[in-house]
Every structure is written in structure tokens, then in C-alpha cells.
PDBQT receptor file of N, H, CA, C and O in Angstrom, charges set to zero:
ATOM      1  N   UNK A   1      24.185   8.597   2.241  1.00  0.00    +0.000 N 
ATOM      2  CA  UNK A   1      23.496   7.925   1.477  1.00  0.00    +0.000 C 
ATOM      3  C   UNK A   1      22.579   8.330   0.419  1.00  0.00    +0.000 C 
ATOM      4  O   UNK A   1      22.018   9.313   0.904  1.00  0.00    +0.000 OA
ATOM      5  N   UNK A   2      22.195   8.176  -0.521  1.00  0.00    +0.000 N 
ATOM      6  H   UNK A   2      22.651   7.378  -0.915  1.00  0.00    +0.000 HD
ATOM      7  CA  UNK A   2      21.315   8.753  -1.339  1.00  0.00    +0.000 C 
ATOM      8  C   UNK A   2      19.875   8.349  -0.809  1.00  0.00    +0.000 C 
ATOM      9  O   UNK A   2      19.552   7.262  -0.331  1.00  0.00    +0.000 OA
ATOM     10  N   UNK A   3      19.002   9.588  -1.023  1.00  0.00    +0.000 N 
ATOM     11  H   UNK A   3      19.265  10.471  -1.412  1.00  0.00    +0.000 HD
ATOM     12  CA  UNK A   3      17.658   9.691  -0.782  1.00  0.00    +0.000 C 
ATOM     13  C   UNK A   3      17.054  10.174  -2.066  1.00  0.00    +0.000 C 
ATOM     14  O   UNK A   3      17.280  11.220  -2.675  1.00  0.00    +0.000 OA
ATOM     15  N   UNK A   4      16.131   9.059  -2.386  1.00  0.00    +0.000 N 
ATOM     16  H   UNK A   4      15.948   8.209  -1.892  1.00  0.00    +0.000 HD
ATOM     17  CA  UNK A   4      15.286   9.444  -3.602  1.00  0.00    +0.000 C 
ATOM     18  C   UNK A   4      14.331  10.851  -3.651  1.00  0.00    +0.000 C 
ATOM     19  O   UNK A   4      13.623  11.215  -2.712  1.00  0.00    +0.000 OA
ATOM     20  N   UNK A   5      14.425  11.345  -4.553  1.00  0.00    +0.000 N 
ATOM     21  H   UNK A   5      15.000  11.049  -5.315  1.00  0.00    +0.000 HD
ATOM     22  CA  UNK A   5      13.844  12.454  -4.748  1.00  0.00    +0.000 C 
ATOM     23  C   UNK A   5      12.052  12.433  -4.332  1.00  0.00    +0.000 C 
ATOM     24  O   UNK A   5      11.433  11.620  -5.019  1.00  0.00    +0.000 OA
ATOM     25  N   UNK A   6      11.308  13.116  -3.446  1.00  0.00    +0.000 N 
ATOM     26  H   UNK A   6      11.811  13.776  -2.889  1.00  0.00    +0.000 HD
ATOM     27  CA  UNK A   6       9.963  13.005  -3.442  1.00  0.00    +0.000 C 
ATOM     28  C   UNK A   6       9.070  13.150  -4.777  1.00  0.00    +0.000 C 
ATOM     29  O   UNK A   6       9.147  14.030  -5.635  1.00  0.00    +0.000 OA
ATOM     30  N   UNK A   7       8.484  12.401  -4.733  1.00  0.00    +0.000 N 
ATOM     31  H   UNK A   7       8.422  11.686  -4.036  1.00  0.00    +0.000 HD
ATOM     32  CA  UNK A   7       7.236  12.693  -6.128  1.00  0.00    +0.000 C 
ATOM     33  C   UNK A   7       6.840  13.620  -6.398  1.00  0.00    +0.000 C 
ATOM     34  O   UNK A   7       6.661  13.918  -7.579  1.00  0.00    +0.000 OA
ATOM     35  N   UNK A   8       6.481  14.633  -5.127  1.00  0.00    +0.000 N 
ATOM     36  H   UNK A   8       6.626  14.390  -4.168  1.00  0.00    +0.000 HD
ATOM     37  CA  UNK A   8       5.939  16.034  -5.148  1.00  0.00    +0.000 C 
ATOM     38  C   UNK A   8       7.233  16.922  -5.490  1.00  0.00    +0.000 C 
ATOM     39  O   UNK A   8       7.059  18.041  -5.975  1.00  0.00    +0.000 OA
ATOM     40  N   UNK A   9       8.436  16.474  -5.263  1.00  0.00    +0.000 N 
ATOM     41  H   UNK A   9       8.577  15.565  -4.869  1.00  0.00    +0.000 HD
ATOM     42  CA  UNK A   9       9.370  17.755  -5.588  1.00  0.00    +0.000 C 
ATOM     43  C   UNK A   9       9.378  18.225  -6.889  1.00  0.00    +0.000 C 
ATOM     44  O   UNK A   9       9.180  17.447  -7.823  1.00  0.00    +0.000 OA
ATOM     45  N   UNK A  10       9.607  19.547  -7.083  1.00  0.00    +0.000 N 
ATOM     46  H   UNK A  10       9.768  20.179  -6.325  1.00  0.00    +0.000 HD
ATOM     47  CA  UNK A  10       9.264  20.373  -8.589  1.00  0.00    +0.000 C 
ATOM     48  C   UNK A  10      10.437  20.160  -9.035  1.00  0.00    +0.000 C 
ATOM     49  O   UNK A  10      10.371  19.581 -10.119  1.00  0.00    +0.000 OA
ATOM     50  N   UNK A  11      11.417  20.346  -8.724  1.00  0.00    +0.000 N 
ATOM     51  H   UNK A  11      11.471  20.817  -7.844  1.00  0.00    +0.000 HD
ATOM     52  CA  UNK A  11      12.893  20.560  -9.318  1.00  0.00    +0.000 C 
ATOM     53  C   UNK A  11      14.022  19.632  -8.547  1.00  0.00    +0.000 C 
ATOM     54  O   UNK A  11      14.192  19.399  -7.350  1.00  0.00    +0.000 OA
ATOM     55  N   UNK A  12      14.738  19.191  -9.757  1.00  0.00    +0.000 N 
ATOM     56  H   UNK A  12      14.600  19.381 -10.729  1.00  0.00    +0.000 HD
ATOM     57  CA  UNK A  12      16.049  18.034  -9.352  1.00  0.00    +0.000 C 
ATOM     58  C   UNK A  12      17.223  18.538  -9.418  1.00  0.00    +0.000 C 
ATOM     59  O   UNK A  12      17.331  19.236 -10.425  1.00  0.00    +0.000 OA
ATOM     60  N   UNK A  13      18.307  18.489  -8.689  1.00  0.00    +0.000 N 
ATOM     61  H   UNK A  13      18.219  17.921  -7.871  1.00  0.00    +0.000 HD
ATOM     62  CA  UNK A  13      19.635  18.956  -9.173  1.00  0.00    +0.000 C 
ATOM     63  C   UNK A  13      20.106  17.853 -10.316  1.00  0.00    +0.000 C 
ATOM     64  O   UNK A  13      19.583  16.764 -10.551  1.00  0.00    +0.000 OA
ATOM     65  N   UNK A  14      21.158  18.415 -10.903  1.00  0.00    +0.000 N 
ATOM     66  H   UNK A  14      21.583  19.300 -10.712  1.00  0.00    +0.000 HD
ATOM     67  CA  UNK A  14      21.496  17.217 -11.992  1.00  0.00    +0.000 C 
ATOM     68  C   UNK A  14      21.531  16.122 -11.354  1.00  0.00    +0.000 C 
ATOM     69  O   UNK A  14      20.659  15.343 -11.739  1.00  0.00    +0.000 OA
ATOM     70  N   UNK A  15      22.212  15.717 -10.493  1.00  0.00    +0.000 N 
ATOM     71  H   UNK A  15      22.920  16.350 -10.180  1.00  0.00    +0.000 HD
ATOM     72  CA  UNK A  15      22.872  14.423  -9.765  1.00  0.00    +0.000 C 
ATOM     73  C   UNK A  15      21.482  13.546  -9.602  1.00  0.00    +0.000 C 
ATOM     74  O   UNK A  15      21.462  12.394 -10.034  1.00  0.00    +0.000 OA
ATOM     75  N   UNK A  16      20.290  14.135  -8.950  1.00  0.00    +0.000 N 
ATOM     76  H   UNK A  16      20.306  15.072  -8.599  1.00  0.00    +0.000 HD
ATOM     77  CA  UNK A  16      19.296  13.703  -8.604  1.00  0.00    +0.000 C 
ATOM     78  C   UNK A  16      18.522  13.126  -9.862  1.00  0.00    +0.000 C 
ATOM     79  O   UNK A  16      18.154  11.956  -9.966  1.00  0.00    +0.000 OA
ATOM     80  N   UNK A  17      18.346  14.059 -10.735  1.00  0.00    +0.000 N 
ATOM     81  H   UNK A  17      18.646  15.009 -10.650  1.00  0.00    +0.000 HD
ATOM     82  CA  UNK A  17      17.648  13.716 -11.913  1.00  0.00    +0.000 C 
ATOM     83  C   UNK A  17      18.156  12.497 -12.790  1.00  0.00    +0.000 C 
ATOM     84  O   UNK A  17      17.488  11.723 -13.475  1.00  0.00    +0.000 OA
ATOM     85  N   UNK A  18      19.611  12.546 -12.564  1.00  0.00    +0.000 N 
ATOM     86  H   UNK A  18      20.154  13.176 -12.008  1.00  0.00    +0.000 HD
ATOM     87  CA  UNK A  18      20.412  11.364 -13.364  1.00  0.00    +0.000 C 
ATOM     88  C   UNK A  18      19.628  10.144 -12.612  1.00  0.00    +0.000 C 
ATOM     89  O   UNK A  18      18.873   9.313 -13.118  1.00  0.00    +0.000 OA
ATOM     90  N   UNK A  19      20.011  10.280 -11.329  1.00  0.00    +0.000 N 
ATOM     91  H   UNK A  19      20.624  10.955 -10.918  1.00  0.00    +0.000 HD
ATOM     92  CA  UNK A  19      19.682   8.950 -10.474  1.00  0.00    +0.000 C 
ATOM     93  C   UNK A  19      18.154   8.423 -10.744  1.00  0.00    +0.000 C 
ATOM     94  O   UNK A  19      17.926   7.233 -10.958  1.00  0.00    +0.000 OA
ATOM     95  N   UNK A  20      17.251   9.305 -10.717  1.00  0.00    +0.000 N 
ATOM     96  H   UNK A  20      17.436  10.272 -10.544  1.00  0.00    +0.000 HD
ATOM     97  CA  UNK A  20      15.642   9.224 -10.699  1.00  0.00    +0.000 C 
ATOM     98  C   UNK A  20      15.468   8.863 -12.076  1.00  0.00    +0.000 C 
ATOM     99  O   UNK A  20      14.649   7.962 -12.256  1.00  0.00    +0.000 OA
ATOM    100  N   UNK A  21      15.979   9.292 -13.004  1.00  0.00    +0.000 N 
ATOM    101  H   UNK A  21      16.644  10.024 -12.857  1.00  0.00    +0.000 HD
ATOM    102  CA  UNK A  21      15.560   8.770 -14.384  1.00  0.00    +0.000 C 
ATOM    103  C   UNK A  21      16.601   7.676 -15.112  1.00  0.00    +0.000 C 
ATOM    104  O   UNK A  21      16.523   7.364 -16.300  1.00  0.00    +0.000 OA
ATOM    105  N   UNK A  22      17.386   7.263 -14.362  1.00  0.00    +0.000 N 
ATOM    106  H   UNK A  22      17.450   7.517 -13.397  1.00  0.00    +0.000 HD
ATOM    107  CA  UNK A  22      18.511   5.896 -14.514  1.00  0.00    +0.000 C 
ATOM    108  C   UNK A  22      19.350   6.443 -16.049  1.00  0.00    +0.000 C 
ATOM    109  O   UNK A  22      19.518   5.715 -17.028  1.00  0.00    +0.000 OA
ATOM    110  N   UNK A  23      19.772   7.810 -15.943  1.00  0.00    +0.000 N 
ATOM    111  H   UNK A  23      19.636   8.401 -15.148  1.00  0.00    +0.000 HD
ATOM    112  CA  UNK A  23      20.637   8.017 -17.001  1.00  0.00    +0.000 C 
ATOM    113  C   UNK A  23      21.537   8.808 -16.090  1.00  0.00    +0.000 C 
ATOM    114  O   UNK A  23      21.280   9.148 -14.936  1.00  0.00    +0.000 OA
ATOM    115  N   UNK A  24      23.000   9.130 -17.013  1.00  0.00    +0.000 N 
ATOM    116  H   UNK A  24      23.209   8.853 -17.951  1.00  0.00    +0.000 HD
ATOM    117  CA  UNK A  24      24.231   9.662 -16.359  1.00  0.00    +0.000 C 
ATOM    118  C   UNK A  24      23.809  11.191 -16.385  1.00  0.00    +0.000 C 
ATOM    119  O   UNK A  24      22.975  11.655 -17.163  1.00  0.00    +0.000 OA
ATOM    120  N   UNK A  25      24.416  11.815 -15.546  1.00  0.00    +0.000 N 
ATOM    121  H   UNK A  25      25.093  11.439 -14.915  1.00  0.00    +0.000 HD
ATOM    122  CA  UNK A  25      24.930  13.148 -14.947  1.00  0.00    +0.000 C 
ATOM    123  C   UNK A  25      25.267  14.047 -16.231  1.00  0.00    +0.000 C 
ATOM    124  O   UNK A  25      24.725  15.130 -16.454  1.00  0.00    +0.000 OA
ATOM    125  N   UNK A  26      26.232  13.450 -17.038  1.00  0.00    +0.000 N 
ATOM    126  H   UNK A  26      26.672  12.570 -16.856  1.00  0.00    +0.000 HD
ATOM    127  CA  UNK A  26      27.007  13.991 -18.149  1.00  0.00    +0.000 C 
ATOM    128  C   UNK A  26      25.725  13.940 -19.162  1.00  0.00    +0.000 C 
ATOM    129  O   UNK A  26      25.615  14.887 -19.941  1.00  0.00    +0.000 OA
ATOM    130  N   UNK A  27      24.942  13.103 -19.195  1.00  0.00    +0.000 N 
ATOM    131  H   UNK A  27      25.032  12.334 -18.562  1.00  0.00    +0.000 HD
ATOM    132  CA  UNK A  27      23.860  12.993 -20.368  1.00  0.00    +0.000 C 
ATOM    133  C   UNK A  27      22.627  14.011 -20.146  1.00  0.00    +0.000 C 
ATOM    134  O   UNK A  27      21.975  14.590 -21.015  1.00  0.00    +0.000 OA
ATOM    135  N   UNK A  28      22.482  14.071 -18.688  1.00  0.00    +0.000 N 
ATOM    136  H   UNK A  28      23.011  13.600 -17.982  1.00  0.00    +0.000 HD
ATOM    137  CA  UNK A  28      21.678  15.085 -18.264  1.00  0.00    +0.000 C 
ATOM    138  C   UNK A  28      21.897  16.692 -18.518  1.00  0.00    +0.000 C 
ATOM    139  O   UNK A  28      21.069  17.570 -18.759  1.00  0.00    +0.000 OA
ATOM    140  N   UNK A  29      23.035  16.737 -18.403  1.00  0.00    +0.000 N 
ATOM    141  H   UNK A  29      23.708  16.024 -18.207  1.00  0.00    +0.000 HD
ATOM    142  CA  UNK A  29      23.881  17.900 -18.825  1.00  0.00    +0.000 C 
ATOM    143  C   UNK A  29      23.659  18.130 -20.222  1.00  0.00    +0.000 C 
ATOM    144  O   UNK A  29      23.013  19.094 -20.633  1.00  0.00    +0.000 OA
ATOM    145  N   UNK A  30      24.036  17.504 -20.754  1.00  0.00    +0.000 N 
ATOM    146  H   UNK A  30      24.560  16.721 -20.420  1.00  0.00    +0.000 HD
ATOM    147  CA  UNK A  30      24.262  17.477 -22.404  1.00  0.00    +0.000 C 
ATOM    148  C   UNK A  30      22.846  17.571 -22.775  1.00  0.00    +0.000 C 
ATOM    149  O   UNK A  30      22.740  18.509 -23.566  1.00  0.00    +0.000 OA
ATOM    150  N   UNK A  31      21.878  17.099 -22.589  1.00  0.00    +0.000 N 
ATOM    151  H   UNK A  31      21.964  16.338 -21.946  1.00  0.00    +0.000 HD
ATOM    152  CA  UNK A  31      20.425  17.497 -22.792  1.00  0.00    +0.000 C 
ATOM    153  C   UNK A  31      20.033  18.456 -22.653  1.00  0.00    +0.000 C 
ATOM    154  O   UNK A  31      19.313  18.934 -23.530  1.00  0.00    +0.000 OA
ATOM    155  N   UNK A  32      20.355  19.228 -21.397  1.00  0.00    +0.000 N 
ATOM    156  H   UNK A  32      20.941  18.840 -20.685  1.00  0.00    +0.000 HD
ATOM    157  CA  UNK A  32      20.057  20.418 -21.122  1.00  0.00    +0.000 C 
ATOM    158  C   UNK A  32      20.571  21.381 -21.755  1.00  0.00    +0.000 C 
ATOM    159  O   UNK A  32      19.932  22.429 -21.852  1.00  0.00    +0.000 OA
ATOM    160  N   UNK A  33      21.788  21.257 -22.308  1.00  0.00    +0.000 N 
ATOM    161  H   UNK A  33      22.307  20.405 -22.230  1.00  0.00    +0.000 HD
ATOM    162  CA  UNK A  33      22.841  22.239 -22.961  1.00  0.00    +0.000 C 
ATOM    163  C   UNK A  33      22.405  22.251 -24.646  1.00  0.00    +0.000 C 
ATOM    164  O   UNK A  33      22.770  23.081 -25.479  1.00  0.00    +0.000 OA
ATOM    165  N   UNK A  34      21.552  21.118 -24.850  1.00  0.00    +0.000 N 
ATOM    166  H   UNK A  34      21.256  20.444 -24.173  1.00  0.00    +0.000 HD
ATOM    167  CA  UNK A  34      21.032  20.681 -26.213  1.00  0.00    +0.000 C 
ATOM    168  C   UNK A  34      19.717  21.575 -26.555  1.00  0.00    +0.000 C 
ATOM    169  O   UNK A  34      19.546  22.202 -27.600  1.00  0.00    +0.000 OA
ATOM    170  N   UNK A  35      18.927  21.509 -25.577  1.00  0.00    +0.000 N 
ATOM    171  H   UNK A  35      19.065  20.999 -24.728  1.00  0.00    +0.000 HD
ATOM    172  CA  UNK A  35      17.700  21.684 -25.546  1.00  0.00    +0.000 C 
ATOM    173  C   UNK A  35      17.319  22.844 -24.452  1.00  0.00    +0.000 C 
ATOM    174  O   UNK A  35      16.544  22.517 -23.553  1.00  0.00    +0.000 OA
ATOM    175  N   UNK A  36      17.863  24.280 -24.490  1.00  0.00    +0.000 N 
ATOM    176  H   UNK A  36      18.492  24.546 -25.220  1.00  0.00    +0.000 HD
ATOM    177  CA  UNK A  36      18.015  25.135 -23.596  1.00  0.00    +0.000 C 
ATOM    178  C   UNK A  36      16.387  25.966 -23.253  1.00  0.00    +0.000 C 
ATOM    179  O   UNK A  36      16.105  26.735 -22.335  1.00  0.00    +0.000 OA
ATOM    180  N   UNK A  37      15.545  25.461 -24.360  1.00  0.00    +0.000 N 
ATOM    181  H   UNK A  37      15.774  24.836 -25.107  1.00  0.00    +0.000 HD
ATOM    182  CA  UNK A  37      14.260  26.099 -24.432  1.00  0.00    +0.000 C 
ATOM    183  C   UNK A  37      13.107  25.195 -24.340  1.00  0.00    +0.000 C 
ATOM    184  O   UNK A  37      11.971  25.600 -24.585  1.00  0.00    +0.000 OA
ATOM    185  N   UNK A  38      13.379  23.873 -23.964  1.00  0.00    +0.000 N 
ATOM    186  H   UNK A  38      14.302  23.544 -23.766  1.00  0.00    +0.000 HD
ATOM    187  CA  UNK A  38      12.297  22.628 -23.777  1.00  0.00    +0.000 C 
ATOM    188  C   UNK A  38      11.789  22.976 -22.701  1.00  0.00    +0.000 C 
ATOM    189  O   UNK A  38      11.020  22.062 -22.405  1.00  0.00    +0.000 OA
ATOM    190  N   UNK A  39      11.741  23.951 -21.729  1.00  0.00    +0.000 N 
ATOM    191  H   UNK A  39      12.366  24.694 -21.970  1.00  0.00    +0.000 HD
ATOM    192  CA  UNK A  39      11.124  24.415 -20.663  1.00  0.00    +0.000 C 
ATOM    193  C   UNK A  39      11.074  23.540 -19.249  1.00  0.00    +0.000 C 
ATOM    194  O   UNK A  39      10.276  23.582 -18.312  1.00  0.00    +0.000 OA
ATOM    195  N   UNK A  40      12.361  22.661 -19.503  1.00  0.00    +0.000 N 
ATOM    196  H   UNK A  40      13.010  22.627 -20.263  1.00  0.00    +0.000 HD
ATOM    197  CA  UNK A  40      12.605  21.638 -18.160  1.00  0.00    +0.000 C 
ATOM    198  C   UNK A  40      13.869  22.516 -17.541  1.00  0.00    +0.000 C 
ATOM    199  O   UNK A  40      14.439  21.948 -16.609  1.00  0.00    +0.000 OA
ATOM    200  N   UNK A  41      14.259  23.477 -17.820  1.00  0.00    +0.000 N 
ATOM    201  H   UNK A  41      13.796  23.938 -18.577  1.00  0.00    +0.000 HD
ATOM    202  CA  UNK A  41      15.347  23.941 -17.029  1.00  0.00    +0.000 C 
ATOM    203  C   UNK A  41      14.730  25.326 -16.361  1.00  0.00    +0.000 C 
ATOM    204  O   UNK A  41      13.820  26.113 -16.620  1.00  0.00    +0.000 OA
ATOM    205  N   UNK A  42      15.975  25.135 -15.131  1.00  0.00    +0.000 N 
ATOM    206  H   UNK A  42      16.715  24.496 -14.921  1.00  0.00    +0.000 HD
ATOM    207  CA  UNK A  42      15.779  25.998 -13.802  1.00  0.00    +0.000 C 
ATOM    208  C   UNK A  42      17.044  26.679 -13.351  1.00  0.00    +0.000 C 
ATOM    209  O   UNK A  42      17.738  25.985 -12.608  1.00  0.00    +0.000 OA
ATOM    210  N   UNK A  43      17.430  27.695 -13.590  1.00  0.00    +0.000 N 
ATOM    211  H   UNK A  43      16.867  28.258 -14.194  1.00  0.00    +0.000 HD
ATOM    212  CA  UNK A  43      18.706  28.015 -12.434  1.00  0.00    +0.000 C 
ATOM    213  C   UNK A  43      18.079  28.743 -11.341  1.00  0.00    +0.000 C 
ATOM    214  O   UNK A  43      17.143  29.542 -11.362  1.00  0.00    +0.000 OA
ATOM    215  N   UNK A  44      18.790  28.302 -10.380  1.00  0.00    +0.000 N 
ATOM    216  H   UNK A  44      19.551  27.653 -10.363  1.00  0.00    +0.000 HD
ATOM    217  CA  UNK A  44      19.032  28.838  -9.037  1.00  0.00    +0.000 C 
ATOM    218  C   UNK A  44      20.350  29.596  -9.065  1.00  0.00    +0.000 C 
ATOM    219  O   UNK A  44      21.272  28.948  -8.570  1.00  0.00    +0.000 OA
ATOM    220  N   UNK A  45      20.689  30.863  -9.540  1.00  0.00    +0.000 N 
ATOM    221  H   UNK A  45      19.939  31.389  -9.942  1.00  0.00    +0.000 HD
ATOM    222  CA  UNK A  45      21.909  31.275  -9.548  1.00  0.00    +0.000 C 
ATOM    223  C   UNK A  45      22.503  30.847 -10.661  1.00  0.00    +0.000 C 
ATOM    224  O   UNK A  45      22.029  31.121 -11.764  1.00  0.00    +0.000 OA
ATOM    225  N   UNK A  46      23.405  30.258 -10.541  1.00  0.00    +0.000 N 
ATOM    226  H   UNK A  46      23.790  30.035  -9.645  1.00  0.00    +0.000 HD
ATOM    227  CA  UNK A  46      24.403  29.524 -11.443  1.00  0.00    +0.000 C 
ATOM    228  C   UNK A  46      24.190  28.010 -11.508  1.00  0.00    +0.000 C 
ATOM    229  O   UNK A  46      24.628  27.302 -12.415  1.00  0.00    +0.000 OA
ATOM    230  N   UNK A  47      23.264  27.455 -10.153  1.00  0.00    +0.000 N 
ATOM    231  H   UNK A  47      22.908  28.030  -9.417  1.00  0.00    +0.000 HD
ATOM    232  CA  UNK A  47      23.027  26.116 -10.117  1.00  0.00    +0.000 C 
ATOM    233  C   UNK A  47      21.931  25.683 -11.430  1.00  0.00    +0.000 C 
ATOM    234  O   UNK A  47      21.052  26.474 -11.773  1.00  0.00    +0.000 OA
ATOM    235  N   UNK A  48      22.050  24.777 -11.883  1.00  0.00    +0.000 N 
ATOM    236  H   UNK A  48      22.764  24.135 -11.604  1.00  0.00    +0.000 HD
ATOM    237  CA  UNK A  48      21.235  23.878 -12.841  1.00  0.00    +0.000 C 
ATOM    238  C   UNK A  48      20.325  22.797 -12.227  1.00  0.00    +0.000 C 
ATOM    239  O   UNK A  48      20.659  21.726 -11.721  1.00  0.00    +0.000 OA
ATOM    240  N   UNK A  49      18.883  23.419 -12.417  1.00  0.00    +0.000 N 
ATOM    241  H   UNK A  49      18.612  24.290 -12.828  1.00  0.00    +0.000 HD
ATOM    242  CA  UNK A  49      18.138  22.467 -11.938  1.00  0.00    +0.000 C 
ATOM    243  C   UNK A  49      17.219  21.643 -12.906  1.00  0.00    +0.000 C 
ATOM    244  O   UNK A  49      17.362  22.074 -14.050  1.00  0.00    +0.000 OA
ATOM    245  N   UNK A  50      16.432  20.729 -12.848  1.00  0.00    +0.000 N 
ATOM    246  H   UNK A  50      16.316  20.379 -11.918  1.00  0.00    +0.000 HD
ATOM    247  CA  UNK A  50      15.478  20.017 -13.917  1.00  0.00    +0.000 C 
ATOM    248  C   UNK A  50      14.284  19.853 -13.228  1.00  0.00    +0.000 C 
ATOM    249  O   UNK A  50      14.130  19.385 -12.100  1.00  0.00    +0.000 OA
ATOM    250  N   UNK A  51      13.294  20.358 -14.150  1.00  0.00    +0.000 N 
ATOM    251  H   UNK A  51      13.419  20.737 -15.067  1.00  0.00    +0.000 HD
ATOM    252  CA  UNK A  51      11.973  20.357 -13.536  1.00  0.00    +0.000 C 
ATOM    253  C   UNK A  51      11.714  19.042 -14.025  1.00  0.00    +0.000 C 
ATOM    254  O   UNK A  51      11.904  18.753 -15.206  1.00  0.00    +0.000 OA
ATOM    255  N   UNK A  52      11.212  18.086 -13.026  1.00  0.00    +0.000 N 
ATOM    256  H   UNK A  52      11.057  18.321 -12.066  1.00  0.00    +0.000 HD
ATOM    257  CA  UNK A  52      11.080  16.728 -12.828  1.00  0.00    +0.000 C 
ATOM    258  C   UNK A  52      10.248  16.347 -13.840  1.00  0.00    +0.000 C 
ATOM    259  O   UNK A  52      10.616  15.527 -14.682  1.00  0.00    +0.000 OA
ATOM    260  N   UNK A  53       8.714  17.063 -13.856  1.00  0.00    +0.000 N 
ATOM    261  H   UNK A  53       8.415  17.729 -13.173  1.00  0.00    +0.000 HD
ATOM    262  CA  UNK A  53       7.404  16.667 -14.888  1.00  0.00    +0.000 C 
ATOM    263  C   UNK A  53       7.885  16.892 -15.907  1.00  0.00    +0.000 C 
ATOM    264  O   UNK A  53       7.975  15.998 -16.749  1.00  0.00    +0.000 OA
ATOM    265  N   UNK A  54       8.345  18.168 -16.144  1.00  0.00    +0.000 N 
ATOM    266  H   UNK A  54       8.272  18.894 -15.460  1.00  0.00    +0.000 HD
ATOM    267  CA  UNK A  54       8.637  18.830 -17.651  1.00  0.00    +0.000 C 
ATOM    268  C   UNK A  54       9.655  17.717 -18.347  1.00  0.00    +0.000 C 
ATOM    269  O   UNK A  54       9.477  17.089 -19.390  1.00  0.00    +0.000 OA
ATOM    270  N   UNK A  55      10.470  17.690 -17.683  1.00  0.00    +0.000 N 
ATOM    271  H   UNK A  55      10.615  18.201 -16.835  1.00  0.00    +0.000 HD
ATOM    272  CA  UNK A  55      11.848  16.468 -17.967  1.00  0.00    +0.000 C 
ATOM    273  C   UNK A  55      11.056  15.182 -18.226  1.00  0.00    +0.000 C 
ATOM    274  O   UNK A  55      11.052  14.834 -19.407  1.00  0.00    +0.000 OA
ATOM    275  N   UNK A  56      10.504  14.543 -17.521  1.00  0.00    +0.000 N 
ATOM    276  H   UNK A  56      10.507  14.826 -16.561  1.00  0.00    +0.000 HD
ATOM    277  CA  UNK A  56       9.820  13.432 -17.657  1.00  0.00    +0.000 C 
ATOM    278  C   UNK A  56       8.678  13.553 -19.002  1.00  0.00    +0.000 C 
ATOM    279  O   UNK A  56       8.335  12.530 -19.596  1.00  0.00    +0.000 OA
ATOM    280  N   UNK A  57       8.185  14.822 -19.363  1.00  0.00    +0.000 N 
ATOM    281  H   UNK A  57       8.464  15.652 -18.881  1.00  0.00    +0.000 HD
ATOM    282  CA  UNK A  57       7.404  14.723 -20.584  1.00  0.00    +0.000 C 
ATOM    283  C   UNK A  57       8.111  14.562 -21.602  1.00  0.00    +0.000 C 
ATOM    284  O   UNK A  57       7.897  13.726 -22.480  1.00  0.00    +0.000 OA
ATOM    285  N   UNK A  58       9.272  15.576 -21.557  1.00  0.00    +0.000 N 
ATOM    286  H   UNK A  58       9.446  16.255 -20.844  1.00  0.00    +0.000 HD
ATOM    287  CA  UNK A  58      10.330  15.108 -22.502  1.00  0.00    +0.000 C 
ATOM    288  C   UNK A  58      11.044  14.221 -23.004  1.00  0.00    +0.000 C 
ATOM    289  O   UNK A  58      11.533  14.156 -24.132  1.00  0.00    +0.000 OA
ATOM    290  N   UNK A  59      11.117  13.344 -21.918  1.00  0.00    +0.000 N 
ATOM    291  H   UNK A  59      10.720  13.397 -21.002  1.00  0.00    +0.000 HD
ATOM    292  CA  UNK A  59      11.733  11.856 -21.936  1.00  0.00    +0.000 C 
ATOM    293  C   UNK A  59      10.992  11.066 -22.744  1.00  0.00    +0.000 C 
ATOM    294  O   UNK A  59      11.457  10.277 -23.567  1.00  0.00    +0.000 OA
ATOM    295  N   UNK A  60       9.488  11.327 -22.457  1.00  0.00    +0.000 N 
ATOM    296  H   UNK A  60       9.110  11.969 -21.789  1.00  0.00    +0.000 HD
ATOM    297  CA  UNK A  60       8.255  10.588 -23.035  1.00  0.00    +0.000 C 
ATOM    298  C   UNK A  60       8.286  10.666 -24.411  1.00  0.00    +0.000 C 
ATOM    299  O   UNK A  60       8.099   9.639 -25.064  1.00  0.00    +0.000 OA
ATOM    300  N   UNK A  61       8.558  12.060 -25.130  1.00  0.00    +0.000 N 
ATOM    301  H   UNK A  61       8.709  12.894 -24.599  1.00  0.00    +0.000 HD
ATOM    302  CA  UNK A  61       8.327  12.262 -26.530  1.00  0.00    +0.000 C 
ATOM    303  C   UNK A  61       9.547  11.922 -27.455  1.00  0.00    +0.000 C 
ATOM    304  O   UNK A  61       9.472  12.033 -28.679  1.00  0.00    +0.000 OA
ATOM    305  N   UNK A  62      10.955  11.396 -26.638  1.00  0.00    +0.000 N 
ATOM    306  H   UNK A  62      11.015  11.305 -25.644  1.00  0.00    +0.000 HD
ATOM    307  CA  UNK A  62      11.989  11.449 -27.128  1.00  0.00    +0.000 C 
ATOM    308  C   UNK A  62      12.072   9.740 -27.189  1.00  0.00    +0.000 C 
ATOM    309  O   UNK A  62      11.718   9.013 -26.260  1.00  0.00    +0.000 OA
ATOM    310  N   UNK A  63      12.698   9.202 -28.680  1.00  0.00    +0.000 N 
ATOM    311  H   UNK A  63      12.985   9.793 -29.434  1.00  0.00    +0.000 HD
ATOM    312  CA  UNK A  63      12.691   7.930 -28.938  1.00  0.00    +0.000 C 
ATOM    313  C   UNK A  63      14.100   7.269 -28.200  1.00  0.00    +0.000 C 
ATOM    314  O   UNK A  63      14.191   6.183 -27.628  1.00  0.00    +0.000 OA
ATOM    315  N   UNK A  64      15.262   8.400 -28.434  1.00  0.00    +0.000 N 
ATOM    316  H   UNK A  64      15.188   9.282 -28.899  1.00  0.00    +0.000 HD
ATOM    317  CA  UNK A  64      16.577   7.919 -27.839  1.00  0.00    +0.000 C 
ATOM    318  C   UNK A  64      17.080   9.098 -27.287  1.00  0.00    +0.000 C 
ATOM    319  O   UNK A  64      16.539  10.192 -27.445  1.00  0.00    +0.000 OA
ATOM    320  N   UNK A  65      18.363   8.859 -26.477  1.00  0.00    +0.000 N 
ATOM    321  H   UNK A  65      18.802   7.970 -26.348  1.00  0.00    +0.000 HD
ATOM    322  CA  UNK A  65      19.021   9.971 -25.480  1.00  0.00    +0.000 C 
ATOM    323  C   UNK A  65      20.283   9.566 -25.959  1.00  0.00    +0.000 C 
ATOM    324  O   UNK A  65      21.306  10.101 -25.533  1.00  0.00    +0.000 OA
TER     325      UNK A  65
């Protein structure tokens, strides 16, 4: 069963970020691929993680995704 991330959580998996921000996981990956220097990407080995607050700031400045 899905558990929403804690508001204090620093980074989310792609799936958690997709659920939290109500966008598809393919779209989250696409955004990460298109904006590698945006500051919201974190890798744990090869696992892509999304920095929650930075991604939220990025989305706030974006008019469409």
C-alpha cells in the first residue's frame, strides 16, 4: 500500500515524486533528462532521486509540463 512521503523527506524516488506531485513517472524522468543541471536531481549509485523542495520550486516556475 502506498505511503505518502513525509513533508520532511529530502529526496523521493521517481515513483514517489510522481505520486506526490500528481504527474506520471515517465514525465518525471523526462523532466529530469531534459533538465540535468536544474538542481533537483540526486543519484544514489544509478538510482535517480528527486530533491523534493527543489523540484517543487522548479515546478512553481514552470507554466506547463
